[in-house]
matplotlib code that plots the C-alpha trace (Angstrom):
import matplotlib.pyplot as plt

x = [13.5, 10.5, 7.1, 4.0, 0.7, -2.8, -5.0, -8.8, -10.4, -14.1, -16.4, -20.1, -20.7, -20.6, -18.9, -17.8, -15.7, -13.9, -13.3, -11.9, -9.6, -8.4, -7.6, -5.7, -3.7, -2.7, -1.8, 0.5, 2.2, 2.9, 6.7, 8.9, 6.0, 4.6, 1.4, 2.2, -1.3, -4.9, -8.1, -11.2, -13.8, -16.8, -20.1, -21.6, -24.7, -24.2, -23.7, -24.9, -26.0, -24.7, -27.4, -25.6, -24.0, -20.2, -17.4, -14.7, -11.3, -7.9, -4.4, -1.2, 1.6, 5.3, 6.7, 9.8, 7.5, 6.6, 3.0, 2.4, 3.9, 1.9, -1.2, -0.3, 0.1, -3.3, -5.0, -3.5, -5.2, -8.5, -8.3, -7.4, -10.5, -12.8, -13.0, -14.2, -12.6, -14.2, -14.8, -18.2, -16.9, -14.3, -17.1, -19.3, -18.7, -20.4, -21.3, -21.3, -17.9, -16.3, -13.3, -12.2, -8.8, -7.8, -4.6, -5.8, -2.4, 1.1, 3.5, 2.5, 2.6, 0.0, -0.3, -2.8, -2.1, -4.8, -5.2, -4.0, -5.0, -3.4, -4.7, -7.8, -10.2, -13.2, -11.6, -13.4, -16.8, -16.6, -17.4, -16.6, -13.0, -12.6, -13.7, -11.1, -8.5, -9.0, -8.2, -4.7, -3.8, -6.1, -3.5, -2.4, -2.8, -4.4, -1.8, -4.4, -7.1, -4.7, -6.9, -6.4, -8.2, -10.0, -11.2, -12.4, -14.4, -16.1, -17.0, -17.8, -21.1, -21.5, -24.4, -24.6, -24.6, -21.2, -20.5, -18.1, -18.8, -19.9, -18.9]
y = [-158.7, -156.9, -157.0, -154.9, -156.8, -155.7, -158.3, -158.1, -159.4, -160.3, -162.1, -162.6, -165.6, -165.7, -162.8, -160.9, -158.3, -161.1, -163.0, -159.9, -159.1, -162.8, -162.9, -159.5, -160.8, -163.9, -161.9, -159.9, -163.2, -164.2, -165.0, -162.4, -160.0, -157.0, -155.1, -151.5, -150.1, -151.1, -149.6, -148.7, -151.4, -151.4, -153.2, -154.3, -155.9, -159.5, -160.6, -163.8, -166.6, -164.9, -163.8, -161.9, -158.5, -158.6, -156.8, -155.9, -154.2, -154.2, -154.4, -153.4, -155.9, -155.7, -159.2, -161.1, -164.0, -164.7, -164.5, -168.3, -168.6, -165.7, -167.4, -170.6, -168.5, -166.8, -170.1, -171.6, -168.7, -169.3, -173.0, -172.4, -170.3, -172.9, -172.0, -175.0, -175.9, -178.5, -179.0, -177.3, -174.4, -173.6, -173.0, -171.1, -167.4, -164.8, -167.2, -166.8, -167.3, -167.2, -165.6, -164.8, -163.5, -162.5, -161.2, -158.2, -156.9, -158.1, -155.3, -154.7, -158.4, -160.2, -163.9, -166.3, -169.6, -172.3, -171.3, -167.7, -164.8, -161.4, -158.8, -160.3, -160.6, -159.1, -155.9, -153.6, -155.2, -155.0, -151.7, -153.5, -154.0, -150.7, -148.5, -149.8, -150.2, -146.6, -145.5, -147.1, -146.7, -144.5, -143.8, -147.5, -148.4, -151.7, -153.3, -154.9, -152.3, -149.3, -147.4, -146.2, -147.7, -144.4, -144.3, -147.9, -147.0, -144.2, -146.4, -149.8, -151.3, -152.6, -150.7, -152.7, -150.6, -150.4, -148.0, -147.4, -149.9, -148.4, -150.5]
z = [127.9, 129.5, 128.0, 128.7, 128.8, 129.6, 131.3, 131.6, 134.8, 134.9, 137.3, 137.8, 140.1, 143.9, 145.7, 142.7, 144.6, 146.6, 143.3, 141.7, 144.6, 144.8, 141.1, 141.3, 144.3, 142.4, 139.3, 141.6, 142.4, 138.8, 138.6, 136.9, 136.6, 138.4, 138.2, 137.4, 137.2, 137.6, 136.4, 138.4, 138.8, 136.4, 136.6, 133.3, 131.9, 130.9, 127.3, 125.7, 128.0, 131.2, 133.5, 136.4, 136.1, 135.8, 137.7, 135.2, 135.2, 133.5, 134.9, 133.2, 133.8, 133.1, 132.7, 131.6, 130.5, 126.9, 126.0, 126.0, 129.5, 130.8, 129.4, 131.4, 134.5, 134.2, 133.4, 136.6, 138.5, 136.8, 137.5, 141.2, 141.5, 140.1, 136.4, 134.5, 131.2, 129.0, 125.3, 125.3, 127.5, 124.8, 122.4, 124.9, 125.0, 127.1, 129.9, 133.6, 135.2, 138.7, 137.0, 133.5, 132.7, 129.2, 127.7, 125.7, 124.4, 124.7, 123.6, 119.9, 119.1, 117.1, 117.9, 116.3, 118.0, 118.7, 122.3, 122.3, 120.1, 120.7, 120.5, 122.0, 119.0, 120.7, 122.3, 119.9, 120.6, 124.4, 126.2, 129.5, 128.4, 126.5, 129.4, 132.0, 129.3, 128.2, 131.8, 131.5, 127.9, 125.9, 123.2, 122.8, 119.2, 118.3, 116.0, 113.7, 113.6, 113.6, 116.0, 119.5, 122.5, 123.1, 119.5, 119.7, 122.8, 120.9, 117.9, 119.6, 118.6, 122.2, 123.8, 127.0, 130.2, 131.9, 134.8, 137.6, 140.4, 143.6, 146.6]

ax = plt.figure().add_subplot(projection="3d")
ax.plot(x, y, z, "-o")
ax.set_aspect("equal")
plt.show()
């Protein structure tokens, strides 16, 4: 059975554009999956403890994998690119990262597992996710908040600057 997933890509350490492109190339290699669309690239102000500006985007993926297996695949990509995972990092949000991949939506499923929450619990609070996601799926309805992506973008409390990335 095919599933439609949306994955956010973010990077703010090192060569951000190279990191983004490498992650995208590896997402294209995920077994039983194919990238069907990708958003423009956005540059955003950092949140929390992060200090460098991020490059962000979203891809739409059609996959035969279940959500937990897709999570394993994207975590392998993060690990291969030097993403560090330790006990303190799990608690740390909004920190600098070589790469950050998050499953935003997986069909209309809601999942509340220990290591996987779908829809991603912070979508509505992140302009840097909503802008690229609204390019791909403005009418997609958040299954918990019962609001479209485009409406969430209008009402997000996030006021951080996020604009198209000029290469």
